[in-house]
PQR file of N, CA, C, O and H, with PARSE charges and radii, in Angstrom:
ATOM      1  N   MET A   1     156.597 165.161 132.523 -0.4000 1.5000
ATOM      2  CA  MET A   1     157.752 164.461 131.999 -0.0000 2.0000
ATOM      3  C   MET A   1     158.851 164.440 133.057  0.5500 1.7000
ATOM      4  O   MET A   1     159.138 165.460 133.683 -0.5500 1.4000
ATOM      5  N   VAL A   2     159.454 163.292 133.250 -0.4000 1.5000
ATOM      6  CA  VAL A   2     160.527 163.128 134.223 -0.0000 2.0000
ATOM      7  C   VAL A   2     161.842 163.567 133.593  0.5500 1.7000
ATOM      8  O   VAL A   2     162.174 163.168 132.477 -0.5500 1.4000
ATOM      9  H   VAL A   2     159.221 162.463 132.741  0.4000 1.0000
ATOM     10  N   GLU A   3     162.589 164.398 134.329 -0.4000 1.5000
ATOM     11  CA  GLU A   3     163.888 164.839 133.840 -0.0000 2.0000
ATOM     12  C   GLU A   3     164.897 163.712 134.031  0.5500 1.7000
ATOM     13  O   GLU A   3     164.993 163.125 135.109 -0.5500 1.4000
ATOM     14  H   GLU A   3     162.319 164.722 135.235  0.4000 1.0000
ATOM     15  N   LYS A   4     165.643 163.418 132.979 -0.4000 1.5000
ATOM     16  CA  LYS A   4     166.611 162.330 133.020 -0.0000 2.0000
ATOM     17  C   LYS A   4     167.759 162.657 133.960  0.5500 1.7000
ATOM     18  O   LYS A   4     168.200 163.804 134.030 -0.5500 1.4000
ATOM     19  H   LYS A   4     165.566 163.894 132.103  0.4000 1.0000
ATOM     20  N   LEU A   5     168.242 161.658 134.678 -0.4000 1.5000
ATOM     21  CA  LEU A   5     169.416 161.807 135.532 -0.0000 2.0000
ATOM     22  C   LEU A   5     170.695 161.505 134.770  0.5500 1.7000
ATOM     23  O   LEU A   5     171.770 161.989 135.125 -0.5500 1.4000
ATOM     24  H   LEU A   5     167.884 160.726 134.621  0.4000 1.0000
ATOM     25  N   THR A   6     170.569 160.696 133.714 -0.4000 1.5000
ATOM     26  CA  THR A   6     171.735 160.319 132.931 -0.0000 2.0000
ATOM     27  C   THR A   6     171.476 160.494 131.444  0.5500 1.7000
ATOM     28  O   THR A   6     170.335 160.514 130.983 -0.5500 1.4000
ATOM     29  H   THR A   6     169.696 160.303 133.426  0.4000 1.0000
ATOM     30  N   TYR A   7     172.568 160.618 130.716 -0.4000 1.5000
ATOM     31  CA  TYR A   7     172.530 160.681 129.264 -0.0000 2.0000
ATOM     32  C   TYR A   7     173.222 159.452 128.693  0.5500 1.7000
ATOM     33  O   TYR A   7     174.155 158.922 129.297 -0.5500 1.4000
ATOM     34  H   TYR A   7     173.495 160.601 131.090  0.4000 1.0000
ATOM     35  N   SER A   8     172.770 159.004 127.542 -0.4000 1.5000
ATOM     36  CA  SER A   8     173.552 158.052 126.771 -0.0000 2.0000
ATOM     37  C   SER A   8     174.720 158.839 126.170  0.5500 1.7000
ATOM     38  O   SER A   8     174.734 160.069 126.233 -0.5500 1.4000
ATOM     39  H   SER A   8     172.012 159.435 127.051  0.4000 1.0000
ATOM     40  N   VAL A   9     175.683 158.150 125.599 -0.4000 1.5000
ATOM     41  CA  VAL A   9     176.807 158.846 124.970 -0.0000 2.0000
ATOM     42  C   VAL A   9     176.294 159.743 123.846  0.5500 1.7000
ATOM     43  O   VAL A   9     176.772 160.866 123.685 -0.5500 1.4000
ATOM     44  H   VAL A   9     175.671 157.151 125.548  0.4000 1.0000
ATOM     45  N   THR A  10     175.346 159.269 123.084 -0.4000 1.5000
ATOM     46  CA  THR A  10     174.776 160.064 121.989 -0.0000 2.0000
ATOM     47  C   THR A  10     174.076 161.311 122.519  0.5500 1.7000
ATOM     48  O   THR A  10     174.248 162.399 121.970 -0.5500 1.4000
ATOM     49  H   THR A  10     174.957 158.357 123.215  0.4000 1.0000
ATOM     50  N   GLU A  11     173.290 161.163 123.579 -0.4000 1.5000
ATOM     51  CA  GLU A  11     172.589 162.317 124.161 -0.0000 2.0000
ATOM     52  C   GLU A  11     173.576 163.321 124.751  0.5500 1.7000
ATOM     53  O   GLU A  11     173.394 164.530 124.604 -0.5500 1.4000
ATOM     54  H   GLU A  11     173.150 160.280 124.026  0.4000 1.0000
ATOM     55  N   ALA A  12     174.619 162.827 125.417 -0.4000 1.5000
ATOM     56  CA  ALA A  12     175.625 163.724 125.982 -0.0000 2.0000
ATOM     57  C   ALA A  12     176.342 164.482 124.871  0.5500 1.7000
ATOM     58  O   ALA A  12     176.611 165.676 125.001 -0.5500 1.4000
ATOM     59  H   ALA A  12     174.767 161.845 125.536  0.4000 1.0000
ATOM     60  N   ALA A  13     176.649 163.790 123.782 -0.4000 1.5000
ATOM     61  CA  ALA A  13     177.290 164.446 122.643 -0.0000 2.0000
ATOM     62  C   ALA A  13     176.394 165.545 122.086  0.5500 1.7000
ATOM     63  O   ALA A  13     176.869 166.638 121.778 -0.5500 1.4000
ATOM     64  H   ALA A  13     176.430 162.820 123.676  0.4000 1.0000
ATOM     65  N   GLU A  14     175.117 165.263 121.959 -0.4000 1.5000
ATOM     66  CA  GLU A  14     174.169 166.270 121.480 -0.0000 2.0000
ATOM     67  C   GLU A  14     174.102 167.454 122.438  0.5500 1.7000
ATOM     68  O   GLU A  14     174.046 168.604 122.002 -0.5500 1.4000
ATOM     69  H   GLU A  14     174.732 164.375 122.209  0.4000 1.0000
ATOM     70  N   ALA A  15     174.107 167.177 123.744 -0.4000 1.5000
ATOM     71  CA  ALA A  15     174.037 168.251 124.741 -0.0000 2.0000
ATOM     72  C   ALA A  15     175.265 169.159 124.664  0.5500 1.7000
ATOM     73  O   ALA A  15     175.161 170.367 124.879 -0.5500 1.4000
ATOM     74  H   ALA A  15     174.153 166.243 124.098  0.4000 1.0000
ATOM     75  N   LEU A  16     176.426 168.578 124.356 -0.4000 1.5000
ATOM     76  CA  LEU A  16     177.657 169.368 124.242 -0.0000 2.0000
ATOM     77  C   LEU A  16     177.857 169.948 122.849  0.5500 1.7000
ATOM     78  O   LEU A  16     178.695 170.828 122.654 -0.5500 1.4000
ATOM     79  H   LEU A  16     176.510 167.597 124.181  0.4000 1.0000
ATOM     80  N   GLY A  17     177.093 169.459 121.886 -0.4000 1.5000
ATOM     81  CA  GLY A  17     177.245 169.939 120.516 -0.0000 2.0000
ATOM     82  C   GLY A  17     178.461 169.358 119.819  0.5500 1.7000
ATOM     83  O   GLY A  17     179.076 170.014 118.978 -0.5500 1.4000
ATOM     84  H   GLY A  17     176.412 168.745 122.045  0.4000 1.0000
ATOM     85  N   VAL A  18     178.810 168.112 120.174 -0.4000 1.5000
ATOM     86  CA  VAL A  18     179.942 167.442 119.544 -0.0000 2.0000
ATOM     87  C   VAL A  18     179.466 166.120 118.947  0.5500 1.7000
ATOM     88  O   VAL A  18     178.351 165.671 119.212 -0.5500 1.4000
ATOM     89  H   VAL A  18     178.310 167.579 120.857  0.4000 1.0000
ATOM     90  N   SER A  19     180.325 165.508 118.141 -0.4000 1.5000
ATOM     91  CA  SER A  19     179.982 164.220 117.546 -0.0000 2.0000
ATOM     92  C   SER A  19     180.122 163.101 118.572  0.5500 1.7000
ATOM     93  O   SER A  19     180.747 163.273 119.618 -0.5500 1.4000
ATOM     94  H   SER A  19     181.231 165.873 117.926  0.4000 1.0000
ATOM     95  N   ARG A  20     179.535 161.965 118.257 -0.4000 1.5000
ATOM     96  CA  ARG A  20     179.631 160.810 119.148 -0.0000 2.0000
ATOM     97  C   ARG A  20     181.082 160.344 119.310  0.5500 1.7000
ATOM     98  O   ARG A  20     181.499 160.064 120.434 -0.5500 1.4000
ATOM     99  H   ARG A  20     179.027 161.825 117.407  0.4000 1.0000
ATOM    100  N   PRO A  21     181.873 160.251 118.217 -0.5600 1.5000
ATOM    101  CA  PRO A  21     183.287 159.882 118.398  0.2800 2.0000
ATOM    102  C   PRO A  21     184.059 160.885 119.262  0.5500 1.7000
ATOM    103  O   PRO A  21     184.926 160.496 120.044 -0.5500 1.4000
ATOM    104  N   THR A  22     183.739 162.173 119.118 -0.4000 1.5000
ATOM    105  CA  THR A  22     184.387 163.181 119.957 -0.0000 2.0000
ATOM    106  C   THR A  22     183.995 162.995 121.414  0.5500 1.7000
ATOM    107  O   THR A  22     184.820 163.192 122.306 -0.5500 1.4000
ATOM    108  H   THR A  22     183.034 162.488 118.482  0.4000 1.0000
ATOM    109  N   MET A  23     182.756 162.621 121.663 -0.4000 1.5000
ATOM    110  CA  MET A  23     182.310 162.377 123.039 -0.0000 2.0000
ATOM    111  C   MET A  23     183.085 161.223 123.644  0.5500 1.7000
ATOM    112  O   MET A  23     183.514 161.310 124.795 -0.5500 1.4000
ATOM    113  H   MET A  23     182.086 162.461 120.939  0.4000 1.0000
ATOM    114  N   TYR A  24     183.276 160.145 122.897 -0.4000 1.5000
ATOM    115  CA  TYR A  24     184.070 159.022 123.406 -0.0000 2.0000
ATOM    116  C   TYR A  24     185.510 159.461 123.677  0.5500 1.7000
ATOM    117  O   TYR A  24     186.126 159.017 124.646 -0.5500 1.4000
ATOM    118  H   TYR A  24     182.928 160.075 121.962  0.4000 1.0000
ATOM    119  N   GLU A  25     186.034 160.319 122.833 -0.4000 1.5000
ATOM    120  CA  GLU A  25     187.392 160.833 123.036 -0.0000 2.0000
ATOM    121  C   GLU A  25     187.461 161.691 124.303  0.5500 1.7000
ATOM    122  O   GLU A  25     188.433 161.599 125.052 -0.5500 1.4000
ATOM    123  H   GLU A  25     185.533 160.680 122.046  0.4000 1.0000
ATOM    124  N   LEU A  26     186.459 162.511 124.551 -0.4000 1.5000
ATOM    125  CA  LEU A  26     186.414 163.318 125.771 -0.0000 2.0000
ATOM    126  C   LEU A  26     186.335 162.426 127.007  0.5500 1.7000
ATOM    127  O   LEU A  26     186.969 162.706 128.025 -0.5500 1.4000
ATOM    128  H   LEU A  26     185.669 162.586 123.942  0.4000 1.0000
ATOM    129  N   ILE A  27     185.564 161.366 126.914 -0.4000 1.5000
ATOM    130  CA  ILE A  27     185.470 160.426 128.031 -0.0000 2.0000
ATOM    131  C   ILE A  27     186.845 159.814 128.301  0.5500 1.7000
ATOM    132  O   ILE A  27     187.278 159.719 129.449 -0.5500 1.4000
ATOM    133  H   ILE A  27     185.049 161.138 126.087  0.4000 1.0000
ATOM    134  N   ARG A  28     187.520 159.404 127.236 -0.4000 1.5000
ATOM    135  CA  ARG A  28     188.805 158.724 127.372 -0.0000 2.0000
ATOM    136  C   ARG A  28     189.919 159.678 127.804  0.5500 1.7000
ATOM    137  O   ARG A  28     190.679 159.368 128.722 -0.5500 1.4000
ATOM    138  H   ARG A  28     187.168 159.482 126.303  0.4000 1.0000
ATOM    139  N   ARG A  29     190.020 160.822 127.157 -0.4000 1.5000
ATOM    140  CA  ARG A  29     191.141 161.739 127.398 -0.0000 2.0000
ATOM    141  C   ARG A  29     190.909 162.749 128.515  0.5500 1.7000
ATOM    142  O   ARG A  29     191.832 163.085 129.257 -0.5500 1.4000
ATOM    143  H   ARG A  29     189.403 161.074 126.411  0.4000 1.0000
ATOM    144  N   GLU A  30     189.687 163.226 128.633 -0.4000 1.5000
ATOM    145  CA  GLU A  30     189.411 164.319 129.565 -0.0000 2.0000
ATOM    146  C   GLU A  30     188.782 163.858 130.873  0.5500 1.7000
ATOM    147  O   GLU A  30     188.562 164.660 131.780 -0.5500 1.4000
ATOM    148  H   GLU A  30     188.937 162.953 128.031  0.4000 1.0000
ATOM    149  N   GLY A  31     188.500 162.586 130.965 -0.4000 1.5000
ATOM    150  CA  GLY A  31     188.006 162.051 132.226 -0.0000 2.0000
ATOM    151  C   GLY A  31     186.566 162.377 132.564  0.5500 1.7000
ATOM    152  O   GLY A  31     186.206 162.444 133.739 -0.5500 1.4000
ATOM    153  H   GLY A  31     188.679 161.935 130.227  0.4000 1.0000
ATOM    154  N   ILE A  32     185.739 162.582 131.554 -0.4000 1.5000
ATOM    155  CA  ILE A  32     184.320 162.771 131.843 -0.0000 2.0000
ATOM    156  C   ILE A  32     183.831 161.494 132.525  0.5500 1.7000
ATOM    157  O   ILE A  32     183.963 160.406 131.964 -0.5500 1.4000
ATOM    158  H   ILE A  32     186.031 162.528 130.599  0.4000 1.0000
ATOM    159  N   PRO A  33     183.269 161.616 133.728 -0.5600 1.5000
ATOM    160  CA  PRO A  33     182.864 160.425 134.470  0.2800 2.0000
ATOM    161  C   PRO A  33     181.686 159.699 133.828  0.5500 1.7000
ATOM    162  O   PRO A  33     180.723 160.317 133.374 -0.5500 1.4000
ATOM    163  N   THR A  34     181.787 158.390 133.803 -0.4000 1.5000
ATOM    164  CA  THR A  34     180.727 157.550 133.240 -0.0000 2.0000
ATOM    165  C   THR A  34     180.360 156.465 134.240  0.5500 1.7000
ATOM    166  O   THR A  34     181.079 156.221 135.209 -0.5500 1.4000
ATOM    167  H   THR A  34     182.569 157.888 134.172  0.4000 1.0000
ATOM    168  N   LEU A  35     179.243 155.828 133.990 -0.4000 1.5000
ATOM    169  CA  LEU A  35     178.875 154.642 134.748 -0.0000 2.0000
ATOM    170  C   LEU A  35     178.328 153.628 133.776  0.5500 1.7000
ATOM    171  O   LEU A  35     177.747 153.982 132.750 -0.5500 1.4000
ATOM    172  H   LEU A  35     178.659 156.026 133.203  0.4000 1.0000
ATOM    173  N   LYS A  36     178.515 152.363 134.104 -0.4000 1.5000
ATOM    174  CA  LYS A  36     178.014 151.291 133.256 -0.0000 2.0000
ATOM    175  C   LYS A  36     176.794 150.675 133.909  0.5500 1.7000
ATOM    176  O   LYS A  36     176.805 150.341 135.094 -0.5500 1.4000
ATOM    177  H   LYS A  36     178.987 152.075 134.938  0.4000 1.0000
ATOM    178  N   VAL A  37     175.754 150.533 133.127 -0.4000 1.5000
ATOM    179  CA  VAL A  37     174.547 149.847 133.558 -0.0000 2.0000
ATOM    180  C   VAL A  37     174.340 148.739 132.532  0.5500 1.7000
ATOM    181  O   VAL A  37     173.898 148.983 131.409 -0.5500 1.4000
ATOM    182  H   VAL A  37     175.745 150.805 132.165  0.4000 1.0000
ATOM    183  N   GLY A  38     174.666 147.534 132.938 -0.4000 1.5000
ATOM    184  CA  GLY A  38     174.682 146.439 131.980 -0.0000 2.0000
ATOM    185  C   GLY A  38     175.776 146.716 130.966  0.5500 1.7000
ATOM    186  O   GLY A  38     176.934 146.911 131.335 -0.5500 1.4000
ATOM    187  H   GLY A  38     175.025 147.336 133.850  0.4000 1.0000
ATOM    188  N   SER A  39     175.418 146.735 129.701 -0.4000 1.5000
ATOM    189  CA  SER A  39     176.400 147.017 128.651 -0.0000 2.0000
ATOM    190  C   SER A  39     176.386 148.481 128.223  0.5500 1.7000
ATOM    191  O   SER A  39     177.168 148.886 127.362 -0.5500 1.4000
ATOM    192  H   SER A  39     174.477 146.577 129.401  0.4000 1.0000
ATOM    193  N   ARG A  40     175.504 149.271 128.817 -0.4000 1.5000
ATOM    194  CA  ARG A  40     175.377 150.686 128.430 -0.0000 2.0000
ATOM    195  C   ARG A  40     176.339 151.580 129.192  0.5500 1.7000
ATOM    196  O   ARG A  40     176.571 151.389 130.385 -0.5500 1.4000
ATOM    197  H   ARG A  40     174.869 148.943 129.516  0.4000 1.0000
ATOM    198  N   VAL A  41     176.893 152.555 128.490 -0.4000 1.5000
ATOM    199  CA  VAL A  41     177.715 153.586 129.111 -0.0000 2.0000
ATOM    200  C   VAL A  41     176.818 154.801 129.279  0.5500 1.7000
ATOM    201  O   VAL A  41     176.257 155.306 128.307 -0.5500 1.4000
ATOM    202  H   VAL A  41     176.705 152.709 127.521  0.4000 1.0000
ATOM    203  N   LEU A  42     176.684 155.274 130.523 -0.4000 1.5000
ATOM    204  CA  LEU A  42     175.843 156.431 130.815 -0.0000 2.0000
ATOM    205  C   LEU A  42     176.677 157.528 131.445  0.5500 1.7000
ATOM    206  O   LEU A  42     177.714 157.267 132.055 -0.5500 1.4000
ATOM    207  H   LEU A  42     177.140 154.864 131.312  0.4000 1.0000
ATOM    208  N   ILE A  43     176.214 158.755 131.292 -0.4000 1.5000
ATOM    209  CA  ILE A  43     176.904 159.921 131.824 -0.0000 2.0000
ATOM    210  C   ILE A  43     175.905 160.692 132.669  0.5500 1.7000
ATOM    211  O   ILE A  43     174.825 161.053 132.201 -0.5500 1.4000
ATOM    212  H   ILE A  43     175.372 158.967 130.797  0.4000 1.0000
ATOM    213  N   SER A  44     176.275 160.941 133.919 -0.4000 1.5000
ATOM    214  CA  SER A  44     175.422 161.698 134.819 -0.0000 2.0000
ATOM    215  C   SER A  44     175.258 163.122 134.289  0.5500 1.7000
ATOM    216  O   SER A  44     176.239 163.793 133.970 -0.5500 1.4000
ATOM    217  H   SER A  44     177.152 160.648 134.299  0.4000 1.0000
ATOM    218  N   ARG A  45     174.016 163.568 134.199 -0.4000 1.5000
ATOM    219  CA  ARG A  45     173.736 164.931 133.743 -0.0000 2.0000
ATOM    220  C   ARG A  45     174.413 165.938 134.661  0.5500 1.7000
ATOM    221  O   ARG A  45     175.004 166.911 134.194 -0.5500 1.4000
ATOM    222  H   ARG A  45     173.219 163.023 134.458  0.4000 1.0000
ATOM    223  N   LYS A  46     174.328 165.706 135.963 -0.4000 1.5000
ATOM    224  CA  LYS A  46     174.912 166.615 136.941 -0.0000 2.0000
ATOM    225  C   LYS A  46     176.438 166.658 136.804  0.5500 1.7000
ATOM    226  O   LYS A  46     177.032 167.737 136.792 -0.5500 1.4000
ATOM    227  H   LYS A  46     173.847 164.916 136.343  0.4000 1.0000
ATOM    228  N   ARG A  47     177.069 165.485 136.702 -0.4000 1.5000
ATOM    229  CA  ARG A  47     178.530 165.439 136.600 -0.0000 2.0000
ATOM    230  C   ARG A  47     179.010 166.036 135.281  0.5500 1.7000
ATOM    231  O   ARG A  47     180.077 166.648 135.235 -0.5500 1.4000
ATOM    232  H   ARG A  47     176.586 164.609 136.712  0.4000 1.0000
ATOM    233  N   LEU A  48     178.231 165.867 134.199 -0.4000 1.5000
ATOM    234  CA  LEU A  48     178.604 166.470 132.923 -0.0000 2.0000
ATOM    235  C   LEU A  48     178.543 167.992 133.032  0.5500 1.7000
ATOM    236  O   LEU A  48     179.425 168.690 132.532 -0.5500 1.4000
ATOM    237  H   LEU A  48     177.364 165.370 134.236  0.4000 1.0000
ATOM    238  N   THR A  49     177.513 168.497 133.679 -0.4000 1.5000
ATOM    239  CA  THR A  49     177.401 169.940 133.891 -0.0000 2.0000
ATOM    240  C   THR A  49     178.565 170.453 134.729  0.5500 1.7000
ATOM    241  O   THR A  49     179.132 171.500 134.418 -0.5500 1.4000
ATOM    242  H   THR A  49     176.797 167.929 134.085  0.4000 1.0000
ATOM    243  N   GLU A  50     178.929 169.734 135.782 -0.4000 1.5000
ATOM    244  CA  GLU A  50     180.066 170.117 136.613 -0.0000 2.0000
ATOM    245  C   GLU A  50     181.363 170.109 135.810  0.5500 1.7000
ATOM    246  O   GLU A  50     182.203 170.995 135.975 -0.5500 1.4000
ATOM    247  H   GLU A  50     178.468 168.883 136.034  0.4000 1.0000
ATOM    248  N   TRP A  51     181.528 169.119 134.948 -0.4000 1.5000
ATOM    249  CA  TRP A  51     182.732 169.030 134.119 -0.0000 2.0000
ATOM    250  C   TRP A  51     182.806 170.229 133.178  0.5500 1.7000
ATOM    251  O   TRP A  51     183.872 170.821 133.009 -0.5500 1.4000
ATOM    252  H   TRP A  51     180.847 168.400 134.814  0.4000 1.0000
ATOM    253  N   VAL A  52     181.681 170.586 132.565 -0.4000 1.5000
ATOM    254  CA  VAL A  52     181.646 171.743 131.666 -0.0000 2.0000
ATOM    255  C   VAL A  52     181.996 173.013 132.441  0.5500 1.7000
ATOM    256  O   VAL A  52     182.782 173.830 131.961 -0.5500 1.4000
ATOM    257  H   VAL A  52     180.815 170.104 132.702  0.4000 1.0000
ATOM    258  N   ASP A  53     181.424 173.189 133.631 -0.4000 1.5000
ATOM    259  CA  ASP A  53     181.720 174.369 134.447 -0.0000 2.0000
ATOM    260  C   ASP A  53     183.201 174.431 134.795  0.5500 1.7000
ATOM    261  O   ASP A  53     183.805 175.503 134.763 -0.5500 1.4000
ATOM    262  H   ASP A  53     180.785 172.525 134.021  0.4000 1.0000
ATOM    263  N   GLN A  54     183.784 173.287 135.126 -0.4000 1.5000
ATOM    264  CA  GLN A  54     185.209 173.243 135.459 -0.0000 2.0000
ATOM    265  C   GLN A  54     186.039 173.637 134.236  0.5500 1.7000
ATOM    266  O   GLN A  54     187.002 174.393 134.360 -0.5500 1.4000
ATOM    267  H   GLN A  54     183.293 172.416 135.152  0.4000 1.0000
ATOM    268  N   GLN A  55     185.679 173.137 133.077 -0.4000 1.5000
ATOM    269  CA  GLN A  55     186.415 173.454 131.858 -0.0000 2.0000
ATOM    270  C   GLN A  55     186.301 174.933 131.517  0.5500 1.7000
ATOM    271  O   GLN A  55     187.207 175.514 130.920 -0.5500 1.4000
ATOM    272  H   GLN A  55     184.897 172.523 132.976  0.4000 1.0000
ATOM    273  N   ALA A  56     185.190 175.532 131.898 -0.4000 1.5000
ATOM    274  CA  ALA A  56     184.964 176.956 131.623 -0.0000 2.0000
ATOM    275  C   ALA A  56     185.647 177.851 132.656  0.5500 1.7000
ATOM    276  O   ALA A  56     185.592 179.076 132.554 -0.5500 1.4000
ATOM    277  H   ALA A  56     184.453 175.060 132.383  0.4000 1.0000
ATOM    278  N   GLY A  57     186.299 177.230 133.662 -0.4000 1.5000
ATOM    279  CA  GLY A  57     187.041 178.004 134.640 -0.0000 2.0000
ATOM    280  C   GLY A  57     186.245 178.438 135.845  0.5500 1.7000
ATOM    281  O   GLY A  57     186.723 179.240 136.647 -0.5500 1.4000
ATOM    282  H   GLY A  57     186.344 176.234 133.745  0.4000 1.0000
ATOM    283  N   LYS A  58     185.045 177.925 135.989 -0.4000 1.5000
ATOM    284  CA  LYS A  58     184.247 178.263 137.163 -0.0000 2.0000
ATOM    285  C   LYS A  58     184.745 177.474 138.366  0.5500 1.7000
ATOM    286  O   LYS A  58     185.317 176.394 138.216 -0.5500 1.4000
ATOM    287  H   LYS A  58     184.657 177.273 135.337  0.4000 1.0000
ATOM    288  N   GLU A  59     184.529 178.008 139.537 -0.4000 1.5000
ATOM    289  CA  GLU A  59     184.924 177.317 140.755 -0.0000 2.0000
ATOM    290  C   GLU A  59     183.939 176.209 141.080  0.5500 1.7000
ATOM    291  O   GLU A  59     182.758 176.289 140.742 -0.5500 1.4000
ATOM    292  H   GLU A  59     184.064 178.885 139.659  0.4000 1.0000
ATOM    293  N   TRP A  60     184.445 175.166 141.743 -0.4000 1.5000
ATOM    294  CA  TRP A  60     183.587 174.105 142.243 -0.0000 2.0000
ATOM    295  C   TRP A  60     182.827 174.638 143.439  0.5500 1.7000
ATOM    296  O   TRP A  60     183.334 175.529 144.121 -0.5500 1.4000
ATOM    297  H   TRP A  60     185.404 175.101 142.018  0.4000 1.0000
ATOM    298  N   PRO A  61     181.641 174.138 143.725 -0.5600 1.5000
ATOM    299  CA  PRO A  61     180.808 174.678 144.810  0.2800 2.0000
ATOM    300  C   PRO A  61     181.490 174.727 146.164  0.5500 1.7000
ATOM    301  O   PRO A  61     181.281 175.692 146.900 -0.5500 1.4000
ATOM    302  N   ASN A  62     182.288 173.745 146.528 -0.4000 1.5000
ATOM    303  CA  ASN A  62     182.913 173.711 147.852 -0.0000 2.0000
ATOM    304  C   ASN A  62     184.385 174.140 147.812  0.5500 1.7000
ATOM    305  O   ASN A  62     185.121 173.908 148.772 -0.5500 1.4000
ATOM    306  H   ASN A  62     182.457 172.962 145.930  0.4000 1.0000
ATOM    307  N   GLU A  63     184.809 174.748 146.738 -0.4000 1.5000
ATOM    308  CA  GLU A  63     186.203 175.139 146.587 -0.0000 2.0000
ATOM    309  C   GLU A  63     186.472 176.438 147.351  0.5500 1.7000
ATOM    310  O   GLU A  63     185.686 177.384 147.282 -0.5500 1.4000
ATOM    311  H   GLU A  63     184.211 174.936 145.959  0.4000 1.0000
ATOM    312  N   THR A  64     187.576 176.470 148.068 -0.4000 1.5000
ATOM    313  CA  THR A  64     187.963 177.690 148.761 -0.0000 2.0000
ATOM    314  C   THR A  64     189.074 178.360 147.993  0.5500 1.7000
ATOM    315  O   THR A  64     189.924 177.703 147.393 -0.5500 1.4000
ATOM    316  H   THR A  64     188.214 175.702 148.124  0.4000 1.0000
ATOM    317  N   VAL A  65     189.056 179.659 148.020 -0.4000 1.5000
ATOM    318  CA  VAL A  65     190.042 180.448 147.270 -0.0000 2.0000
ATOM    319  C   VAL A  65     191.183 180.828 148.186  0.5500 1.7000
ATOM    320  O   VAL A  65     192.123 181.496 147.756 -0.5500 1.4000
ATOM    321  H   VAL A  65     188.365 180.193 148.508  0.4000 1.0000
TER
END
């Protein structure tokens, strides 16, 4: 099975454990990065993970203290 590089909004919401409307609100208010492919809004799995790590207070990989 191929691991997905992107999530739909519904899949991203499920991964975060939030509702679909809450996911759209996070995209709008919190700046979760998205990309459009045709009419679809997709969220990079990697960027979503990075966003979660940042929200949890972890350092970015190339960040200097």
